[in-house]
C-alpha positions in Angstrom: 117.7 66.0 45.5 118.1 62.6 44.0 115.8 59.6 44.5 118.0 58.2 47.3 117.9 61.4 49.3 114.2 61.7 48.7 113.5 58.2 50.0 115.7 58.8 53.0 113.9 62.1 53.7 110.5 60.3 53.5 111.6 57.5 55.8 112.9 60.0 58.3 109.6 61.9 58.2 107.6 58.7 58.7 109.7 57.7 61.7 109.4 61.1 63.2 105.6 61.2 62.6 105.0 57.7 64.1 107.2 58.6 67.1 105.2 61.8 67.7 101.9 59.9 67.2 103.1 57.3 69.8 103.7 60.0 72.3 100.3 61.5 71.7 98.6 58.1 72.0 100.5 57.6 75.3 99.1 60.9 76.6 95.6 60.0 75.4 95.8 56.6 77.2 96.9 58.4 80.4 93.9 60.7 80.2 91.6 57.7 79.9 93.4 55.8 82.7 93.3 58.7 85.1 89.6 59.2 84.6 88.8 55.5 84.6 90.4 55.2 88.1 88.4 58.2 89.2 85.2 56.5 88.0 85.9 53.2 89.7 84.2 52.7 93.1 86.2 53.4 96.2 85.7 49.9 97.6 87.3 48.4 94.5 90.9 49.3 95.1 92.2 46.1 93.6 90.6 47.0 90.3 92.2 50.5 90.4 95.5 49.0 91.2 95.3 46.6 88.2 94.5 49.2 85.6 97.1 49.5 82.8 97.8 51.0 79.5 100.1 50.0 76.7 101.1 51.6 73.4 102.5 49.6 70.5 104.2 51.1 67.5 104.7 48.9 64.4 105.8 49.9 61.0 102.6 51.6 60.0 100.4 52.3 63.0 100.2 53.1 66.7 97.8 51.2 68.9 96.9 52.3 72.5 95.1 50.0 74.9 93.7 50.8 78.4 92.3 48.0 80.5 92.4 45.9 83.6 94.1 42.6 84.4 91.4 41.4 86.8 88.5 39.3 85.5 86.2 40.8 88.1 86.7 44.2 86.4 84.6 43.0 83.5 81.8 42.1 85.9 82.0 45.5 87.5 82.1 47.3 84.1 79.3 45.2 82.5 77.3 44.4 85.6 76.0 41.1 86.9 72.6 39.6 87.7 69.7 40.9 85.7 71.8 43.7 84.3 74.0 41.6 82.0 73.2 41.5 78.3 74.3 38.8 76.0 75.5 39.4 72.5 71.9 39.5 71.3 71.0 42.2 73.7 68.9 39.9 75.9 69.2 40.3 79.7 70.8 37.1 81.2 71.4 36.5 84.9 75.1 36.0 85.6 76.9 36.0 89.0 80.5 36.5 89.7 81.9 33.5 91.7 85.0 34.9 93.4 86.3 31.5 94.6 86.5 30.0 91.1 86.9 33.3 89.4 84.5 32.5 86.6 80.8 33.0 85.6 78.4 30.7 87.3 74.6 30.9 86.9 73.9 29.0 90.1 76.4 30.3 92.7 78.3 33.4 93.5 77.2 37.0 94.2 75.8 39.8 92.1 78.1 42.8 91.7 75.1 44.6 90.5 74.4 47.3 87.9 77.0 48.1 85.3 79.6 50.7 86.1 81.3 51.2 82.7 84.2 53.2 84.2 86.4 52.7 81.1 83.7 53.6 78.6 82.8 56.7 80.7 86.4 57.8 80.8 86.6 57.5 77.0 83.3 59.2 76.2 83.7 62.0 78.8 87.2 62.9 77.5 86.6 62.5 73.8 87.3 66.1 72.9 90.4 66.2 75.0 91.7 63.0 73.5 91.1 64.3 70.0 93.1 67.5 70.8 95.9 65.4 72.4 96.1 63.1 69.3 96.5 66.1 67.0 99.3 67.8 68.9 102.2 68.5 66.7 100.9 66.5 63.8 98.8 69.1 61.9 
Protein backbone atom coordinates (compact mmCIF):
# COMPACT_ATOMS: atom_id res chain seq x y z
CA UNK A 1 0.00 0.00 0.00
CA UNK A 2 1.51 3.32 -1.01
CA UNK A 3 1.05 6.61 0.87
CA UNK A 4 -1.84 7.78 -1.36
CA UNK A 5 -3.79 4.61 -0.74
CA UNK A 6 -3.07 4.82 2.98
CA UNK A 7 -4.27 8.44 3.12
CA UNK A 8 -7.41 7.51 1.16
CA UNK A 9 -8.03 4.59 3.53
CA UNK A 10 -7.64 6.83 6.60
CA UNK A 11 -9.98 9.46 5.14
CA UNK A 12 -12.61 6.81 4.41
CA UNK A 13 -12.31 5.43 7.93
CA UNK A 14 -12.70 8.91 9.44
CA UNK A 15 -15.82 9.63 7.35
CA UNK A 16 -17.32 6.26 8.24
CA UNK A 17 -16.53 6.72 11.93
CA UNK A 18 -18.02 10.24 12.06
CA UNK A 19 -21.16 9.13 10.20
CA UNK A 20 -21.66 6.25 12.64
CA UNK A 21 -21.03 8.62 15.56
CA UNK A 22 -23.61 11.04 14.11
CA UNK A 23 -26.19 8.25 14.00
CA UNK A 24 -25.40 7.31 17.60
CA UNK A 25 -25.63 10.92 18.79
CA UNK A 26 -28.99 11.21 17.01
CA UNK A 27 -30.24 8.12 18.87
CA UNK A 28 -28.95 9.54 22.18
CA UNK A 29 -30.72 12.85 21.54
CA UNK A 30 -33.97 10.99 20.83
CA UNK A 31 -33.64 9.09 24.13
CA UNK A 32 -33.28 12.40 25.99
CA UNK A 33 -36.06 14.09 24.00
CA UNK A 34 -38.55 11.28 24.66
CA UNK A 35 -37.87 11.25 28.40
CA UNK A 36 -37.85 15.06 28.66
CA UNK A 37 -41.33 15.16 27.10
CA UNK A 38 -42.45 12.51 29.58
CA UNK A 39 -41.07 14.60 32.49
CA UNK A 40 -42.81 17.78 31.33
CA UNK A 41 -46.09 18.61 33.14
CA UNK A 42 -49.33 17.63 31.37
CA UNK A 43 -50.60 21.22 31.46
CA UNK A 44 -47.57 22.44 29.48
CA UNK A 45 -48.37 20.96 26.06
CA UNK A 46 -46.89 23.98 24.27
CA UNK A 47 -43.54 23.22 25.90
CA UNK A 48 -43.75 19.57 24.83
CA UNK A 49 -44.67 20.62 21.28
CA UNK A 50 -41.66 22.96 21.05
CA UNK A 51 -39.02 20.44 22.14
CA UNK A 52 -36.37 19.79 19.50
CA UNK A 53 -33.06 18.12 18.87
CA UNK A 54 -30.33 18.75 16.34
CA UNK A 55 -27.14 16.95 15.43
CA UNK A 56 -24.31 18.74 13.65
CA UNK A 57 -21.35 16.98 12.05
CA UNK A 58 -18.29 19.01 11.13
CA UNK A 59 -14.89 17.82 10.01
CA UNK A 60 -13.76 16.63 13.46
CA UNK A 61 -16.70 16.28 15.81
CA UNK A 62 -20.38 15.54 16.27
CA UNK A 63 -22.49 17.80 18.49
CA UNK A 64 -26.00 16.93 19.64
CA UNK A 65 -28.40 19.43 21.19
CA UNK A 66 -31.77 18.87 22.87
CA UNK A 67 -33.77 21.92 23.87
CA UNK A 68 -36.90 23.99 23.62
CA UNK A 69 -37.73 27.06 21.56
CA UNK A 70 -40.02 28.69 24.14
CA UNK A 71 -38.59 31.17 26.64
CA UNK A 72 -41.07 30.02 29.27
CA UNK A 73 -39.50 26.55 29.19
CA UNK A 74 -36.45 28.04 30.94
CA UNK A 75 -38.72 29.35 33.70
CA UNK A 76 -40.37 25.95 34.07
CA UNK A 77 -37.01 24.15 34.04
CA UNK A 78 -35.22 26.52 36.44
CA UNK A 79 -38.25 27.70 38.43
CA UNK A 80 -39.48 31.18 39.29
CA UNK A 81 -40.17 33.08 42.48
CA UNK A 82 -37.99 32.27 45.47
CA UNK A 83 -36.70 29.12 43.74
CA UNK A 84 -34.52 30.88 41.18
CA UNK A 85 -30.80 31.02 41.82
CA UNK A 86 -28.55 33.56 40.18
CA UNK A 87 -25.04 32.72 38.95
CA UNK A 88 -23.69 33.15 42.51
CA UNK A 89 -26.14 30.57 43.86
CA UNK A 90 -28.22 33.18 45.73
CA UNK A 91 -32.01 32.85 45.58
CA UNK A 92 -33.54 35.75 43.65
CA UNK A 93 -37.29 36.33 43.14
CA UNK A 94 -38.12 36.31 39.42
CA UNK A 95 -41.54 36.07 37.82
CA UNK A 96 -42.48 35.12 34.30
CA UNK A 97 -44.43 37.88 32.55
CA UNK A 98 -46.36 36.12 29.81
CA UNK A 99 -47.59 39.29 28.09
CA UNK A 100 -44.10 40.70 27.55
CA UNK A 101 -42.39 37.29 27.51
CA UNK A 102 -39.49 38.41 29.70
CA UNK A 103 -38.29 38.45 33.30
CA UNK A 104 -39.91 41.07 35.50
CA UNK A 105 -39.35 41.48 39.21
CA UNK A 106 -42.56 43.43 39.83
CA UNK A 107 -45.25 41.87 37.63
CA UNK A 108 -46.16 38.49 36.24
CA UNK A 109 -46.78 35.15 37.86
CA UNK A 110 -44.66 32.54 39.49
CA UNK A 111 -44.41 29.26 37.65
CA UNK A 112 -43.01 27.87 40.88
CA UNK A 113 -40.49 25.27 41.86
CA UNK A 114 -38.01 24.09 39.25
CA UNK A 115 -38.92 21.12 37.09
CA UNK A 116 -35.62 20.30 35.37
CA UNK A 117 -37.22 17.98 32.83
CA UNK A 118 -34.23 18.08 30.44
CA UNK A 119 -31.64 17.56 33.14
CA UNK A 120 -33.66 14.68 34.62
CA UNK A 121 -33.88 13.07 31.18
CA UNK A 122 -30.12 13.29 30.75
CA UNK A 123 -29.23 12.04 34.24
CA UNK A 124 -31.83 9.25 34.34
CA UNK A 125 -30.69 7.88 30.98
CA UNK A 126 -26.93 8.32 31.31
CA UNK A 127 -26.07 4.60 31.19
CA UNK A 128 -28.38 4.05 28.20
CA UNK A 129 -26.87 7.09 26.42
CA UNK A 130 -23.35 5.78 27.01
CA UNK A 131 -24.31 2.42 25.50
CA UNK A 132 -25.96 4.08 22.49
CA UNK A 133 -22.92 6.27 21.86
CA UNK A 134 -20.60 3.22 21.85
CA UNK A 135 -22.68 1.15 19.40
CA UNK A 136 -20.57 0.03 16.46
CA UNK A 137 -17.58 2.16 17.41
CA UNK A 138 -15.67 -0.13 19.77
